[in-house]
N, C-alpha and C positions, 0 to 999 in steps of 0.2 A: 720235545724230544721224540724221535720217530719210534723208539722201542716201546713207548707207552701206548696203551689202548686208546682208541679214539673216542671212547665213551666213558661214562662214570660207573662206579660200582652200584649206585642206586638204579641206574638204567639197566645194568646187567641183571640185577635182582628182579626188576620188572619184566625183563625178557624171559627169564627162567620161569617166573610166575605165570606169564601169558602162555608159554609153551605147556605148562602143567594144566592150564585151563583148557587148552585145545584137546589134550589127551582125555581129560575128564569129560568134556563135551561128547567126544565120539564114543568113549566107553559107556556112557549113559544111554547111547543109542545103538549099542552092539555093533559098531562099525570096527572092522579089524584093521589094526595098524600093520603095514607092510614096509619092507625096506628093499628097494631094487637098486641095481648097479648105477653108479654115477658115470662110469666109463663104459661106453657103448660102441657098437660097430658101425652105426649109421648116424650121419648128421640129419637134421631136419631139412626138408626140401624148401620150406617156406622162404621166399626171397627176402622177407623182412626180419628174419631171425638168423643170427650168425653163430654157428657152432664153433667151439674152441677145439682145435685139432691137437691130438697128443700122439707122439711117436714113442713106442716102447722098443727097447733093444730086443732083437730076436723075434719081433712081430712085424712082418713085412708091410701089412696094410695099415693105413692110419686108423686111429681110434679117435673118439670124440667125447668130451665131457657133455653129459646130457643137458639140454635146455629145459627139460621137463621130464618127469617120470611117466608121462602119459602112455607111451607105446608099451613099456614093460607092464604097467598096471592093466592095460587092456588085455595083454596076454594072460595075466592072472585072472581077469574076469572071464575070459573065454575058457579057462581051465576050471572054472567053477568056484572061484574064491568067494563070491557074494560081495556084499558092501565092503569097501576098503578105503583107507586113507593113508597118506604118507606125509611126513614132515621132511622135506628134501632140500638139500643144498643143490642149487642148479647154477648153470654158467651160461652167460651170453657174451660173446666177443663183440667188440665195437659198441658197447653200451656204457656210457659214463655221464652222469649228471647228478643233480641233487636227489633225484628219484631212482637212479640206476647205479648199480655196482656190478662188476663183471661176475661176481659170485653173490648170490642172495638166497633167501629161504622162501620156498613155496609150501603152502598147505594145499595138497591136491587130494580130492576125494571123488568117489563114484558111488552112486546110489541106484541100485537095481529097481526098476519099476517106477522110478520117479519121473514125471514129466518136468519140463523146464520150469514151470511156475512153482512147483513144489520144491525143487532144489533152490530156487531163488529165495524162498521163505527160509530154508535152512541156512543158506549163506547169510541172510539178514540176522538170524538168531545167533550164529557164531560171531559175526562181526560186531553186533551190538555188545555181546559179552566181552570181546577183546577191547572194544573202545570204552568199556565201563559205562555203557548207556543202559537205560532200563530195559529189562526183558519185555518184549512185546512192543517196543517203541515203533511208531509208524515209519514207513519208508515209502518212497515214490517209485512208480513203475511206468515207464513211457516206452513207446516203440522208437526205433531208430528214426523213422519218418517224422514222428511227433517231435523228437528232440531237435531235428534239423529245422522243422517248421517254426518251432518256438524261438530258436536262436538266430536263424537266417532267413526265415520266411520263404523257404524253398522246399520242394518235395524231392528228396534224394533218389527216389525210385523212378521218377518220371522226368526230372529236369534233364535237358540236353547237356552234352559234354561242354558245349560252348557256354551255356549258362553257368555251369559249375566253375568253369575257368574264369569267367568274368567275376563271379562272386569271390573266388579265391584271390584274384588280383586286387580287388577292392579291399580285401582283408589283409593284404600285405605280401602275398606270394609274388616272387620276382617275375615280372612280365616276360622276361627272356626265358625263364625256366618253364613257365606254365604250358606253352604249346607242346612241350615234350612229355608232359605228365599224362599217364593213363587216367581213365575215369576213376578207378579205385585209388590211385595215388592222390587225385584231387579230393576225393571223399575223405581219405585218411588225413590229409593235411587240414581240411576243414574241421574234422572231428577233433584233431589234436590241438588246434589253435583257437577255434571259435565255439565249438559245441561242448566238448568235454569240460573245459575250464569253468563253465557256468553251471555245471550239474552238481547236485548234492550239496547245496550251500549250507543247509541246516539239518538235513536228514539224508540217509542213504538214498541213492537213486540208481535204479536198475534201468538200463537201456537194452531192449531186446528186439529180436527179429531184424537182424542185420541183412544187408543185400546178399542174395544168393552167391554173388561173385566173391564174397568175403566169408563163405561158410566154413572154410578151414576143414575141421573134422566133425562138423555138425551136419545133421540131416536137414533137408529142406522141409518147409512147412507144407503139408499135404493140402491145406486149404488155400495157400497162396505161395506157389513155387518161386515167386520173385524174391522171397526172403527165407533165411535160414533160422533154425531154432537155436540161436546163439544169443548170449547176453553178456553184458559187462556191468560191473558195479563201480559207481563213482561216489566219492564223498569229498566235499570241499574242493571240487574240481580235479581230483586225483583218481585215476583208474586204479582199482584195488583187485578186481577179479575178472576172469574170463571163463565162461562156461558154455556147455553145449548139451543138447539132446544128441547123443553120440551117433554118428553114422556107423551102421553095421554092415553095409554092403561093400564087400571086398572089391568088386569090379569098379564101383563108383569111386572108391578110395584110390584105387590104382590110377584111374583116369585123372583124378585131381593131382596126384603126385606127378604124373606125366605132364600135366599142364604147368606145374611148378617148375619142372626141369626145363620145359620149353622157354618159360619166362626167364629162368636163370641164364639160359643160352643167349636170349635176346639182350640181356643186361651184361653179358660177358663175365658172369660170375662162375666160380668153379663148378664143374659138373659133379654130381653126387649119385650114389646108388640108392635105390629104393629099399626100404626095410621090408624084405620078404617075410620075415618072421611075424611082423604085425599083420600083413595081408593074409598069411596062413591062419593066424588066430581069428581074424574076421571071417574067413571062409569057413572055419570050423564052427563058428557061431558065437556071436556076442549077444548077451541077454539085452533086452530093452533097458537102457541105462542112461543116466545123465551124469555129467562130470564137470568139475570146476577146479580152477587153480586160483588161490587167494595169496596175494603178496604179503607175507607176514611182516616183513621189515617196514613196509609202508604203513600198515595198520598200526604197528608199534610206534612208529614215528608220530602218527596222529594222536595216539593214546597219550604219548608223553608231551605233546604240545611242541614238538621240534620241527625244524624246517627241512632237514636232509636225512636220508637213511644212514649216512655215514655216522651220524650221532647216535644210532642205536646198534651199530655193528662193533664188536670188539676190535676188529682190525679191518678197515676197508682196503682196497687194492693198494693204496699208497703206503700202507703200513704192514701189508701182508708179508 
């Protein structure tokens, strides 16, 4: 019966307990909890993330349900908030699978003065706690290039586009589609189908130093500008978190947004406006900071030994 919740009362109690553990974790580290708007004036420009549009009577311009609290939290950081975290309901249009629901919960936090590797350690600490694994349990850390070399015997930073295309076709990509894929689309496809699913089999696995073309909002590595100071966390082949040493250069961030808009135009996607409030905050001054978003529902699914995130949600989209 559709009126009933899609999960059980014991799972709901585990969900509540886990959220309590998150708050205890950050309280013990003096990280401030914040609460930013879910309804925002700007969609994200990233071509791979689809914002849900909302129309309000009396408000001429469209509004959007946020896909992450990142932009608002960075404005708080620029205003002097110090270390902050948020447990946020976020929304992604056009995402539906056993690991996706249009509405889901992110734990997002920012640590001033933390380099990427230090934040990775903290992510491991919290994730181990939420998975009910021993404190201080070991975890693996590999570069993006090492992960590709191990799974596919190729160097993703140096392989030609034709080599990536050939490997993707061998791994099952439609040979008619492959010639139309950009380099990053080929890399993303290989990561999603061949590299990621074999990561984190029995312990957490961090993949770091993504190609510079996939930097998103991360800064580039000053020692190797081919790569960005970005990481993702995998466990049992499932991506759980995405983090950055945050880009603080407003001009570079504007350039990346403009590149996104050009790519949106190339793909015939709707045009969007740039979030000038975020750029103004960056221009005012963002402290040296690293940030991360952890998918709470996926972690809880793994903690409970379940196969889909719908099983840990009170009401997924079909029951909402």
